[in-house]
N, C-alpha and C positions, 0 to 999 in steps of 0.2 A: 288473413288466412297464409302459415305458413305451406309454403310447396314439399310436396311427397315427392323423395325421389326413391326406387328401388334398386336396387342391382341382385340378379339372379347369376350365380355361381359361384365355386372362389378360388376357381383356377386361374394362368395367366390372365387370363384377358378381367375379372372379379376382382381378385386381390390385386393388380394391378391399376384398376378403376378406384378402386376403394380409394386408395394413398390417391390416384390424381383428385376428387371429388375434395375429397377434406380439406388437398391444395388450394383448391378453387372458391371452396364455400366460405363466406364468414357470415353462417347462421341464417344464411338464405332458405335455407331447409334444410328438414328432416330426414336422415337417410338410415334404409332397413336393410338389409342384408343378407342375405336368405340361401343356404347352401344347402345341398343334404347331409353334409361334412359339418365338423365344425375345425377343420384346419386346410391349410393350404396345401397342396401336394405338389413337390418341383418335380414335375412331371415327366423332363427329360434327362433325369434319375433316377426312375424309378426303377429302370432293369438292373440298376446295381442291388434290390433287395431279392433278385433271385438267386445270387450270389450269397447275397449278406441279410439276412434278415432286418441284423441290427444299424444297417441305413439309414434305417426308416425314421427313426429317433432324428437323423441330422435335414432330410429333407419333407419331412412333415412341420409347417408353420402354424399352431393355433393360431384362430381370427385373432384373440385379443390381442398378438404380439405385432398384429399390423392394424387395426383399423383404432381410431381414437374414440373419448369416451363421449362424443356428438354423436357416431354411428349407433342403432340397433340392431344385434345379431339375432337372425330367429335360423336355427335347424329345421330345414325340412327339406320333403322331395315336391316340386315344383308338380300338380296336377296341370294344370290347363291356362289360360289366360286370356280374361274377358277383355279385348281393347274396348267394347260398348262402353262399359260400364265401369272402366280401367281397374282392375279387379286382378290379383293372383290369386288362386286357388291353391292349397296344399294338400296332399294327400291327407293327412290326417282331419282335414273338414277345414280347419282355419283359411282365411280370406284377408289377404291382405291390400287395404290401399292405393292408387299412384298416381300420381300427376303426369312423371317423366317413366320412364319402365329402362332400363336396362338391360338387355338381355346376354348374356354372357356363360352362360351353364354347359359351354362347351360342348361335343356329340358325343355320337358313340359307335361301335363299332360296325361296319356294313356288310354284309354275308352275300349280298349278289343270287340269293334265291339260290346257292351251292347247298345242293340236297345234305345233311347232316353236319355241314360245317357250325351253324351253330349249338345243336346240341353236343358238340363232342367234342368242343375246340376248347382253349383255355383263349383268354383276349389279353391288350396292355392298356387298360384305358385308366385303370387307378393303382392303389395300393394295393387291394385284396388281391386282385390279380395277378400283380408280381409275387406276392405270399403263398396264392397258389400255386402259381407254377413252381416255386422250391421245394414246395412242399410237396407237390406231383412225381418233380425230379430226383427226389429223397426216396420217395417210395418207388418211384421206378427202378433207381441203380440198387437198392438193398435187394431186392426180388432177381436182379440181372449178375452173370457174370462175367470173365474177362473172353470165355468163348462162346457167351450169349448174353450182349451188351443189349441193352435199356435203347429202342429206338425210339429218337426227337424229334420230331418234325416240326419246323416252322412255314410256316404257310404269308408268302411276301415280304419281298426283299426291299424293301423301303429303310429307311432311320429305324423305326422299333425295330422290326425285320431281324436285320445286323443286329443293332445293339443286343439286341434276345437271343441272338447265335454266339456273340462273344460273350457274354454272361454265362451259360450256360457252359461255353468250351471252357471257361474261369474255374468254374464250380468244377467240373469234370478234372482237370486238371489238379486240384488245389486238395480233394477228397478221395482221388485217387478212385472216383467212382465207372463203371463202366457205361457210356453212355456214347452213341453215337449220335451224331449231329448230322442232318440234312434239311437246308435251305429250298424253300421252293418259293419259285416265278417264272410266273404265266409270260411274261415279256422277255428281249434277249438278252438281256443284262445285268445285272444286281444295280439297285439303287438309279431305275429309270428314269432316264428324262435329263441326265447328268453329264457331263462331260468323261472324256474315254478316264481321261486321266485319276479323276477321281473313281471312279468304276473301276479301274485297273488295282490303284495301291486299297480298296474296300476286298477286293477282292482277292490278293496278292495276302490280306493277314488274316480273312477268315481261311483260305487254305491253308493256310502255315499253321493255324489251330487245330486241323482237322477238319473243318465241317464243311463238309458236300455239299455242293452247288450245282441244284439241278432250274434252268431255265428254257425259255423258248415253248413251255405248254402249261396252258390251266388246270390247276385243281378243278373236278367235275362232280367226286360227290363223295360224302366220306362214308364209312360207318364208324362200330365200336374198335376195330381192330384194323382198316385200311385205308387209306389214303387215295382214292383212285385219279390218277395223272391222262390227258391225253384222252389217247385211244385203248394204249397197251401196257399203262403204266402204272403197276400197284407197288405203295407202297405201306407195309404194316407198320405200326407204330404202336407204342408203350404210351408217350405223352406229346400231345399235338396243340401248338401254338397258332394263331391267327393274329395275325400284324396286316389283311389285305385294304385297308379301306374304310371310309368313314361317312358316316350320318347322320339326318338331323336328329335331335330327341323327340322322342313323343309327345313331349308336353307343348311341343311347339306347333304341334301338325296342323290345329284349327285352329292356332292365329291367325287373325283376318289383318294379315298383313301381309305384303308381296311375299311368295319363296320358291327355290325352286319347287319344282313338278315332279321332281324325283327321290330328292334328299331330303325337301323342306328346311337348311337353311334360308335363315332369313336375309332377304337381296336390302342390302344399304346402300348406300352415295357415301358418296369421301368423306361426310361429316360425320357419316354412323348413321344419320337417323336413314328409317325407312319409311315408306309410303305412310305411314301416320307417323307423324312429327312427336307424337309426344313418347316413341319407341326409337330406341336407339341399340343399334347389336354391332358387337363386335366378337373376335376371338372363332373359335372354330363353329362355334353356330350361324355365322356367318357368313354370306359372301360379300366382301365389299368392291365397293366397284372400283375401279383404278385406270381412270379417264379410259374406260372404253378398250383397256385392255382385258388380259385375263384378272380375275379376283384376286385380292390377295389372298399369300396362302397361309394354308391349315396348318401355320408352326407357331412353337413357342415365340422366336423372335416376330414376327409378325404382330402379337399378342401384346407381347410388349409395347412394342411401338403406340400399336394402338390407344390401349390402357392411357400412356401418358399423356394424349391428347381428348380421349372421350368426355373426361370429367369435366375440363375447361368446356366444352362443349356442351354439356349439358348445362353448367351453370352459365353458360352466354342465351341458350333457349331460354332459359327462365327468366335474364335480363333483356329478352328480346333482344339481343345482339347478335349478329353475323355470328354465323360458325366455320371456323377452324377448315379445311379442307388438309385432309391426313394423304400421302404416298409414303408406300411401302419402299424402304431402301434396305435393299439384301448386302448385308452386312456378311455374307460368307456361310458356311457350313462348319461344321465338326460334330464330327460321328466318334463315337466310340466301337474297339473292340475288342473289349474286355481290356486287360489296362493297359493297351495300345489306344491310338487313336488319330485319325483323319482329317486334317483342314482342307479346305479348298477355299478359294478366293477373298480370304481372310488377308493376303497383302502386309503380313508383320514378316516373311519369310524374304529375302528381296528376291524377285525375278524366278519365283516360283507361284506357281499358282497350287497346286496341291504337296504338302508334305506332313510325317508324320512323328515320329520320336516324340522327346524332351518337348520342343516346342508346342507341338501340339496335345501333350498331354497336360501341360500346366496352360496354354488357351482353355482347353475345356474345360479344366477345374475353374481357371477364372471368369469366365462366364457363367456358370450357377451360383458361385460366392458373389459375383457382383448382384444378379437380380437377387439372391436370399438378401446381401447388405438392401440393396433400396426400399425391399416391403421388410424387413425386417432389424436390420439394427447392423453394424460393424460385426459385435460380437460371437449373434449365429453363425452369418459367414464367416468366421475364425475358426469356428469350433468345426463347420462343416467342410472344412478343405482339405484334411488328408484322404474323406471318402469321396469325396467327389471325382 
């Protein structure tokens, strides 16, 4: 009987895994791909839609352009997974049986128990989120004046928070919108945990775009009008965006596999297998061991790299062959700040670990175009180039 392989999620992990699975399989298994949306979103460019919603046409790739004829796609929300029965339960009541399962459903935003935050803040985990931010800043700016601008507060100054602030600043300047933008980070510097050179470069570009930066105190509470920071600071807001962290999805919370007790992301070895040999996990949904060091980071880059290997490993498992061990290779970081960008540890410009300008902007475009080409072909990548 033909083995049944089920892949959950259409993000970088899921879409990339479908391609690597199809490359490695030779009629040895049936593949079912399940996602709550019928497209792949180039998530690290989704912030572009905050400024210009038309960009969505370039960064949403229909699943039909990614998968081959041998793969079956099902659109649905995963409700739970029964590892004893090897069944994926969907919200609509459908059940999908599997012999091997790849969990690549990503993550959801973590709110860390901060009172009022989830109820009042936008997040940036999908296309609808970016479009919602666009609508809200448009509404707020129409109700504001030059002397009384709308207040936009962005919580979390990691990659998503910085890129969101940059896009809103570009929207403000393009539209002549009366917006005041504040980026709040609880730790002492933006882009925490990274080198001083890239932190300084990012801060400089944000401040040149009139983004106010507050660091060193955490958001403690939010109500419908005010963000309360530290002991004494209160920021009134018209639009609030939260980009402060990730946690696992509810669908995997009760899966009978080893997971982190706090965020229930699935623990996987360097082969991507969990402690259930029939279940593999990659991307934000997983904590992938790196030979005793910190797990692989929850980044697009790591998901891309893992997806290239996991398909082959699932096929090797079907064949009872030894699995490949994967180790993340950090190839550097490129971050957009509106129309500008900052690159770090990429080693394109000689003797500079951090650089901006045209080289960084071109590199940012090239990274997005390469991924789009890999999953959907050269034509789609070329058409997306100008909007990246």
